[in-house]
DOMITOR-619481 format. One record per residue: z, x, y of N, C-alpha, C, O in turn. Coordinates in steps of 0.2 Angstrom, whole numbers, plus 5000, padded with zeros to 4 digits. Each point is the difference from the previous one (the first is absolute). Last residue first. Example, Ala and Ser with C-alpha at 12.3 -4.5 7.8 and 13.67 -1.06 7.14 Angstrom:
BEGIN
503550644989500150045006500349965005500150035006;499949994966500049965006500050045006500350054999;
***
This chain:
BEGIN
495350874792500249945005500250045007500249965005;499250184976499649954999500049955004499549965000;501950215001499350055003499649925000499649995004;502449994988500250025009499250015003499750005005;500950014969500149925003499750005008499749965003;500550254985499549965000499949945003499549985003;502650154999499350025004499449964998499649985005;502349954983500149985006499450035004499749965004;500350114973500049915001500049995007499549965002;501050254994499350004999499949945001499549995003;502750044996499750055006499349975000499849975006;501549994975500049945005499650035007499749965004;500350194976499549945000500149945007499549985003;501850234995499350015002499649945000499549995004;503049954998499650064998499349995001499849955003;502649965012499350014998499750054996500050065002;502349945009499749944995499450004996499950004993;501150135026500450024995499849954995500450014995;498550105029500049964994500450004996500150065000;499650065021499949925002499949974993499849945001;499650284994500250005008499949915000499549975000;500050154980500749985000500249985008500549985001;497350084987500450055001500650005002500350055001;498249795000499849994992500650075000500349994995;499449915025500649974996499850034992500449994995;498150105023500750015001500649974995500550034998;497249905001500050084997500850015002500450024996;499049785011500149994993500150074998500550014996;499149985025500549974999500149984993500649994998;497350095010500550065002500749974998500450044998;497949794999500050074997500350044999500250024995;499749835021500549954994499950074995500550024997;498350025023500750015001500449974994500650024998;497249965000500050075001500850005001500450044997;498849765005499950014993500350094998500350014995;499349885028500749984997500050034992500550024998;497750025015500450045002500649994996500450044997;497749824998500150074998500650045002500350044996;499549775014500349984993499950074996500550034998;498549955024500649994999500450014993500550034999;497349975005500250055001500850004999500450044998;498449814986499950015008500250065000500250034995;498849894982500750025003499750015007499550025001;498849924984500649964998500650015004500449965000;497550155004499949925000500749984999500249965004;499750274993499849985009500049925001500249975005;499850124973500650015002500049975008500449955002;497550074986500349954998501049995000500349964998;498450255010499749935001500249944998500249975005;500750244986500049995007499949945004500449975003;499150074973500850005000500049955010500149955002;497750124985500349964995500749995003500349954998;498050185016500049944997500449954996500149945001;500550275006500149965006499749934998500349955001;499450214982500849985002500249965005500549965000;497350144997500149964995500749975000500049945001;499550245013499749935003500149954995500149945002;501750285000499349974998499649935002500349945000;501650175016500149984994499149994995499649975002;501550075022499950074997500149994991500250044996;500049825027500450014996499950054992500550024996;497649955022500749985004500650044996500250055001;497849924987500150065004500550015005500350055001;499349754986500050054997500350075002500450034997;498849785016500750014997500250024997500650015001;497149985005500550025006500650004998500450055003;498149894980500050075001500450025006500250055001;499749734994500350024994500050075001500550044999;499549845023499549994996500450034993500650025001;500249945024500349974995499549984991500149964995;500550235027499549964998500149974994500250044996;501450085016499849955005499149984998499749975004;503050054987499450024998499449965005499949945000;502650004996499850045005499350024999499749995006;501249904976500149955006499750035007499749965004;500750174976499449985000500049955005499449995003;502650114992499550055005499349975001499750015006;502049874981500249995006499550055005499949995006;499850014968499749935005500250015007499549995004;501250204984499249985002499949945002499749995005;502650004989499950065005499050005004499749995005;500949894974500349965007499850065004499550015003;500350084977499449945002500249985006499750015005;501950154988499350025001499549955003499750005005;502249944986500250025006499550025003499949995006;500349924971499849965004499950035009499749975004;500550184978499449985000500049935004499549995003;502650114995499650065003499249975000499650035005;502149834982500250015010499550035004499749975005;500250054972499849935001500150015008499549995005;501550184985499350014999499649925004499550015004;502850004992500050065006499149995000499749995005;501349894979499949975005499850045007499849975005;499550054968500650045004500049985006499450025002;500249944972499649985005500650035004500650024998;499349994978499450005002500049985007499449975001;502550004988500150085000499250025002499950065001;500849695000500350065006499850085000499950045005;499349714985499850064999500350065005499650045004;500849724999500049994993499950094997500250014995;499349945029500650004999500350004992500550034998;497349975010500450075001500549994998500250044996;498749775000499850074995500450045002500450034996;499649805019500449984994499850074996500550045001;498449965017500850015001500550004995500550035000;497049894997500250075001500650025001500350044996;499349745006499950024991500150095001500450034997;499649865024500649984997500050014990500450004996;497650025020500750065002500549974996500350044996;497949824999500050084999500650045002500350044996;499649755013500249994990500150074998500550024997;498849935026500850004997500250014994500550034998;497450065019500049964994500650004997500250064997;498850035023500649965001499949954992500049944999;498650275008499749924997500549965001499749945000;501050275004499550005004499749924999499849965005;501850094981500249995006499650005006500249985005;499050084974500449944999500249975006499849945002;499650284996499349975000500249925001499849965004;502050214991499650005008499649965000500049975006;500750054973500549965004499750005007499949945002;498850184984500049934998500549965004499949955002;500350284998499449995004499849924999499649975004;502450134985500049995008499249995004499949985006;500649934967500150065004500050005007499849945003;499649924976500650005002500250085003500450054998;497449894990500149935004500750025004500149965004;498950204983499549995005500349935004499849995006;501850204982499849935001499549995005500150015006;500350234980500149975009499849914998499549994997;500350224986500849945000500249985006500649995001;497450174991500650045004500549934999500650025002;497449944985500150075000500550025004500150064998;499249715003500250004993500250094999500450014995;499249895028500549974997500250034992500550014999;497450085013500750025001500649974998500550034997;497649884999499950044995500650055002500450034995;498949785016500349994994500450044997500549994997;498550025023500749995001500149984993500650004999;497350175000500349935006500749985000500450044997;497450185000500849974997500349945004500050005006;497450134985500449955006500850004996500149984994;497950144995500350045007500349955005500150025006;499350034965500149975005500250025008500450055001;498750054977499549975004500449965006499749995005;501950064975499450055001499249955003499749964996;502949975008499750004993499350045003499850005006;502750015004499449985001499650004995500150044996;502150075008500049944996499249975002500049964995;500450235016500150014994499849954994499750014995;500749985030499350014998499950004992499649964998;502650005010499549935001499150024998499549974998;502450185004500149974995499649954999499849984994;499950145024499850044995500249974995499650024995;501349885022499550005002499450044994499549984999;502950065004499949924997499249985000499749974996;501050245013500050024993500049924997499849994994;500050055028499350024998500250004991499649994996;502249945018499449955001499550034996499749964997;502150185005500249944996499449955000499949974995;500150225019499950004994500149954994499650004995;500649965029499250004997499950034995499549994996;502349875017500050054995499450024997499949984994;500849815020499550075003500050064996499650055002;500749704986500250045008499650065000499550014996;500549814984500350084999500250035007500450045001;499049734999500450004993500250075000500650014999;497949915016500549995003500650024993500650015002;497150064995500450025006500549975003500450045003;498649864981500150074998500450035004500650035000;498249745006500850024994500350074999500650005000;497549975012500649995004500549984996500650025001;497350044990500250055004500549985003500450055002;498849784986500450044995500150095005500450034998;498449785014500649984997500550054994500650005000;497150065008500550005006500849974997500550034999;497950064983499949945004500550025006500650024998;498250194992500749964998499849945004499650005004;498850234983500249945007500549974996500150014994;498550224998500449955000500349955007500350015006;498350224990499849935002500449944999499849945002;500750304990499449974997499849915003499949964996;502050165014500050014992499449974996500149954996;500250045029500050074998499950024993499750054997;501049755011499150015002499950064997499450014997;502849935004499749974995499250005002499649984996;501950115020500050034994499749984995499850054996;500149825023499550075000500150054995499550044998;501649755005499549984999499450084999499650014996;502749985010499949984993499349984998499850004994;500850065029500150074994500049984994499850044995;500149805020499450045001500050064996499650034997;502249825005499649974996499350055001499650004995;502450065015500050014993499449974997499850024995;500949985029499650054997499950014993499650044997;502049825015499449955000499350074999499449995000;503150085000499749944995499249985001499649994995;500850255012500449945001499749964996499550014996;500850254997499449935002500649955002500650004998;500250255003500149944997499449965003499949995006;499750274997500449955003500149944994499549994996;500050295004499849944996500649945002500650004998;498350255016500449964998500049924996499749955003;499350335000499949944999500849945000500450004995;498450275012500649965002499849914998499849975004;498850284990499949935000500849975001500350024996;498650255012500049954994500149935002499749985005;500350215011499750024994500049964995499650024995;501449905025499650075002499450034995499550015002;502449844995499449955003499550065001499450014998;502650064995499949984994499249975003499550024997;502050065019499650044995499649984994499650034998;501849825016499450025005499550064995499450004999;502649904993499549984999499650015004499450004997;502350145004499849994992499449955001499450034999;501950015021499550034999499650004993499450005000;501949785011500350084998499350024999499549964998;500549815005500150055006500050055000499850035005;499949824978499450025002500150035007499550035003;502049924976500250005004499350035005499950065000;500249854974500050065004500149985008499649955002;500949844980499550055004500150085003500450005004;500349814973500250025007499450045003499550034997;500849874981500449985003500250015005500549975003;498350214984500049924999500649975004500550045002;497850204995500649975005500049945000499749975005;498850244980500349915001500750005003500550024998;497550195004500749994999500149935001499949975005;498250234989500049945000500749954999500149984995;498050265007500949975001500049935001499849985005;498350194988499949955001500749974999500149964995;498750295006500449964998500149945003500250015006;498350194997499949974992500549954998500049974994;500150155028499349964999499949964994499849955000;502750135013499550034995499549944997500149954997;501150085028500149954994499550064995499650045002;501550005022499550034996499949974992500250034995;501349865022499650055005499450044997499550015003;502049834985499449975003499750055005499449985001;502750094989499350034995499549955004499450035000;502349975012500050074998499650004997499550045001;501449755002499450025006499950054999499650015005;501949904980499350004997499650015007499449984999;502950005003499850064999499350004997499650055000;501649765004499650025005500050074999499850035005;501349834980499349995002499950055004499750044997;502649944993499650055004499350005000499650055001;501349814978500450045008499450055003499550034998;500049764984500050075002500150025006499650005005;500449784988500650044998499950054999500550034998;497649835007500649995006500650024998500449985004;497850034981500150055005500449995005500250055003;499049854973500550005004500350065005500550034999;497650044986500349945002500750015003500350055000;497650134999500749995002500249925000500049975006;497950214985500249925002500650015000500250024995;497750155004500850015001500249925003499749985005;498050144984500349965003500750005000500350014995;497250165003500749954998500249975005499850005006;497650124988500549985005500749984996499950004994;498050094997499850005007500649995005500150025006;500150094968499949925005499950025006500250055002;500950104979499349984999499749935002499649974997;502650075012499950054996499449974997500049945000;500950075026499849964995500050054994499950065002;501750015017499449994999499949964994500549994996;501749995022499850054993499149995001499849975005;501749945010499850055003499750054993499850065000;501449724998499649995004499550075001499449995001;502750014990499749984995499250005003499550034998;502250035016499850064996499649974994499650044998;501249825017499550045005499750064994499450025000;502549824991499249975003499550055002499450014997;502950065001499649984994499249985001499450035000;502049995020499750054995499750004994499450024999;501949805009499249995003499950085000499450005000;502049904979500250025007499250035004499450024997;501449804982499850065002500050015008500149965005;500549844983500250074995499750055001500050044995;499949765015500750005000500250074996500550044999;497149885006500450025004500950025001500350045005;497849994973500349945005500450025004500450044999;497150034988500650015003500349965003499749965003;498050144984500349945001501050015000500350024995;497050125005500850024998500349935004499949995006;497750114982500349935003500650024999500350024995;498250134998499950005005500249935003499849985005;500350084971500050075005500249995006500550045002;498849784985500650034997500450075002500650014999;497349845007500749985002500550044999500450025004;497249994990500150055005501049995002500350045002;498349834984500150054994500350045007500550044998;498849755009500650024996499950064997500650004998;498549995025499849984994500650004995500550055000;499749955029500050044994499649944992500149944999;500149985024499850085002500050034993499550044999;500849735001499250015002500150085001499550044998;502449854996499449984995499450035001499550024996;502350015021500250034995499450014994499950054997;500149785020499750065002500150054995499650034999;501149764998499450004998499650065002499550034998;502949935000499649984995499350035000499750034995;501649945025500350064997499550024992499750054999;500149735014499650075003500250054997499550034997;501449784994499450004999499550065002499550034998;502949935007499950024993499450024998499850044997;500749885027500350074997499950024994499950064999;499649715006499450045002500350095000499650044998;501949784996499450004996499650065002499850044996;502449925014499850054995499349994996499750054997;501549885027499649974995499850064996499650055002;501549995016500349944999499749984992500449984996;499050285015500249935002500449984996500550034997;497850205002500749985002500049915002499549985002;499250274990499749934998500949975002500550034998;498050205007500549975002500149945000499949975005;498550234986500049935002500850004999500350024996;498250215009500549984997500149915003499949985006;498350194993500250034998500749974998500350014995;497749865003500150035007500750054995500149984994;497249934999500849994999500350035007499750025005;497849894985500250015007500850004998500349944999;498049974987500150084998500450035005500150054999;499249715001499250055002500350074998499650045000;502049804995499449974995499550065002499650034996;502449965019500150034991499450014995499950054997;500049835025500050075001500050044993499750044997;500649725004499350015001500050085000499750034996;502549895001499650004995499250035002499850044997;501549935022500350064995499550004993499750054999;499949765016499850075002500150064997499750055000;501449754994499249994999499750065002499650034996;502649925010500150024992499250014998499850034995;500750025031500149934994499950034994499850065000;501150045026499550024995500249954994500649984999;500250045025500049954998499550024993499549964999;501150235013500549964998500049934997500449994995;497750215006500449965004500449974997500050004994;499150224996499949945001500349975005500550035003;498050204994500749975001500049935000499549975003;498850184981500149975007500849965002500349964996;498950224982500049935002500450005008500550035002;
***
């Protein structure tokens, strides 16, 4: 397999493996566990048949082996199979990893060595990183930004037999779960299993029933009510949050509001004020610009938006005990939403 560039993607690796093009080494690293786990499983399952795994799959953990153990395992020949796989989990705990460079000078052609380095990355300035890229794949699994989660959800469901999810439902589950992709896909799989035979559409009501998220009382609905300046609805949602503290996080609400008003502030400087122009400028989906940003531009002036951003920062500081000795989360949210509305 040819040398891969630093920015190789998950999709590129999958395509190569599906084509039967295997690298002598895959160094999978980064903050997002999901892609590391999926790739290590996919490469292993593609390279070995089930009846070949007993003798040709070696799985070890970085804390339990030495780099010499890994190299010796990689140098072995497969038994009654075309190739073997050596999988090192928690490779970030493998000491003296630089010694792998000696093995990579002459890697065993019939071995696929996979190292899973989670919650960190290999220093690309080191010789080992360069040596890996000469003969194999160095892949960094990065966490998705919040604005990338809706696209991930829709793509994931589309691959699952063409299932579609309403935009409101997508935002609900992204807000509820956050950027932990393993947990997010777990929730999506539960929804898929709950669908009746032949069903291909998931809406907000379905998510509410099967995930336990209220479609009427969540941060997405609070933001929509604030944009509409619907005082009654805002107060109802705030009261619901205050009455259900176990299922509510002020920090998550502040993050949602800060993200929106920050994008709104940037949107004011967009050179092209069309939906597409603003979407490209603030790097958000067009439908989100249409639903929230454009109405927000009509309801909030640039000056008011700047003041709201400062108020959100002040509320965040108070929620952490800075300059606040009395107000609880409910009082802070009530004060903040009143400021936004008036």
